[in-house]
C-alpha positions, 0 to 999 in steps of 0.5 A, spaced: 797 070 169 802 076 169 801 080 176 802 086 172 795 084 168 791 085 174 793 092 175 794 094 168 787 094 164 791 095 158 796 089 159 792 084 156 790 088 150 797 091 149 801 085 151 809 086 151 808 092 147 806 096 152 813 096 154 815 100 148 810 106 149 813 112 152 808 118 153 805 120 146 811 116 142 812 109 141 819 106 140 821 101 135 825 095 136 833 095 135 839 091 134 846 093 135 852 090 132 859 091 132 864 089 127 872 090 126 870 097 122 863 099 124 857 099 129 851 098 126 844 099 129 838 096 125 831 099 127 824 095 126 820 100 122 815 096 118 810 100 114 814 106 115 817 110 108 824 113 108 821 120 107 817 119 114 824 118 118 829 122 120 836 120 123 841 125 127 847 125 130 849 129 136 856 127 139 855 120 141 848 120 141 844 117 135 837 119 134 831 116 130 825 119 129 819 119 125 812 117 124 808 110 122 801 112 118 795 108 120 793 104 114 787 107 110 780 107 113 776 100 112 770 097 115 773 095 122 767 094 127 771 092 133 778 092 135 780 085 138 787 086 139 792 091 137 800 090 137 802 095 131 803 102 133 802 108 129 803 115 130 810 118 132 816 114 134 823 116 137 829 112 139 835 114 142 841 110 142 848 112 145 854 109 141 860 107 146 865 107 141 868 113 137 865 113 130 866 118 124 860 122 124 861 125 117 861 117 114 855 115 117 849 112 113 842 110 113 839 105 109 831 103 109 829 096 106 824 091 107 822 094 114 829 095 117 832 101 117 840 100 118 844 106 120 852 104 119 857 108 124 864 107 121 869 106 127 874 112 127 881 109 126 886 111 132 890 117 130 898 115 130 903 120 131 910 120 132 913 124 138 920 127 138 924 126 144 927 133 146 934 133 148 
């Protein structure tokens, strides 16, 4: 038995998911990939509509916020297990590589939001040597 479950009465009900709860918001799982040309951040957002997601860039910080709405009411008599969070979410990712903020794109498909951050190409310039 996990020692945490002895002190946290919700640990058994929520399992590992409790680690992704932060106050009144939940945090979607993410993957971060780097290629030669870009950084890609993929967010797991099953059941979230694109109209309910907001992506912002502030300096080197990528912030994704939104809401996953609960399914329509049904005839639930008792909750046996709950691992899928509903309500507002937020995830903040600091991007450690220089990227072109004007070329950032976001695409939501099959429950995954992918934010592509094209790397900024190094600027080269020739320096004249004075005599």
